[in-house]
C-alpha positions in Angstrom: 121.9 111.5 91.1 119.2 110.7 93.8 119.5 111.5 97.2 118.3 109.1 99.9 117.7 109.4 103.8 118.8 106.6 106.1 118.6 106.8 109.9 121.0 105.2 112.1 122.0 105.7 115.5 124.5 108.1 116.9 127.4 105.4 117.4 126.8 103.5 114.2 127.0 107.4 112.3 130.4 108.0 114.4 131.9 104.9 113.5 130.8 105.5 110.1 132.4 109.1 109.7 135.7 107.5 111.2 135.7 104.9 108.7 135.2 106.9 106.1 138.0 109.5 107.0 140.4 106.4 107.4 139.4 105.8 103.3 139.6 109.5 102.5 135.7 109.4 101.5 132.5 110.4 103.1 129.8 108.2 104.6 127.7 109.0 101.4 130.5 107.6 99.7 130.7 104.4 101.8 127.0 103.7 101.3 127.3 104.2 97.5 130.0 102.0 97.2 128.1 99.3 99.4 124.8 99.6 97.3 127.3 99.2 94.2 128.4 96.0 95.3 125.4 94.8 96.6 123.4 95.4 93.4 126.4 93.9 91.3 127.0 91.0 93.1 125.6 87.4 91.9 122.5 86.1 93.5 122.7 82.5 95.3 120.8 81.3 92.1 123.1 82.8 89.6 126.0 81.3 91.3 124.2 77.8 91.3 123.3 78.2 87.9 126.8 79.1 86.6 128.2 76.1 88.8 125.6 73.7 86.7 126.8 75.1 83.5 130.4 74.7 84.0 130.0 71.0 85.2 127.6 70.4 82.2 130.0 72.1 80.0 133.0 69.8 81.6 130.6 66.6 80.9 130.1 67.4 77.2 133.7 68.0 76.7 134.9 64.9 78.1 132.2 63.1 75.9 131.1 61.3 79.2 127.6 60.0 78.6 125.8 56.8 79.0 125.9 54.5 76.0 123.5 51.3 75.3 126.8 49.2 75.4 127.8 50.2 78.9 124.3 49.2 80.3 124.0 46.3 82.8 122.5 43.2 81.7 118.8 42.2 82.9 120.3 39.8 85.2 123.0 41.8 86.6 120.5 44.9 87.1 118.3 42.6 89.5 121.1 40.8 91.2 121.1 41.8 94.9 124.3 40.7 96.6 123.2 42.4 100.1 120.2 40.3 100.4 121.7 36.8 99.6 
């Protein structure tokens, strides 16, 4: 196990000791738990990637896709109701 040194002001150290005592641990234990959570949490990119994979999976399961028979005709495609 490695030791690290962290500098904090006196007030923060005091509050950390109080919180550690409330949780029946040490300041080192609090820091260790915090670092463990930070290291293991998903990054923003990983969350977005997982969401993308979930959505794509649902699309594939539903069989939703674009088929040539569902496309608009050339006339329908170029029709502009808003301009007329």
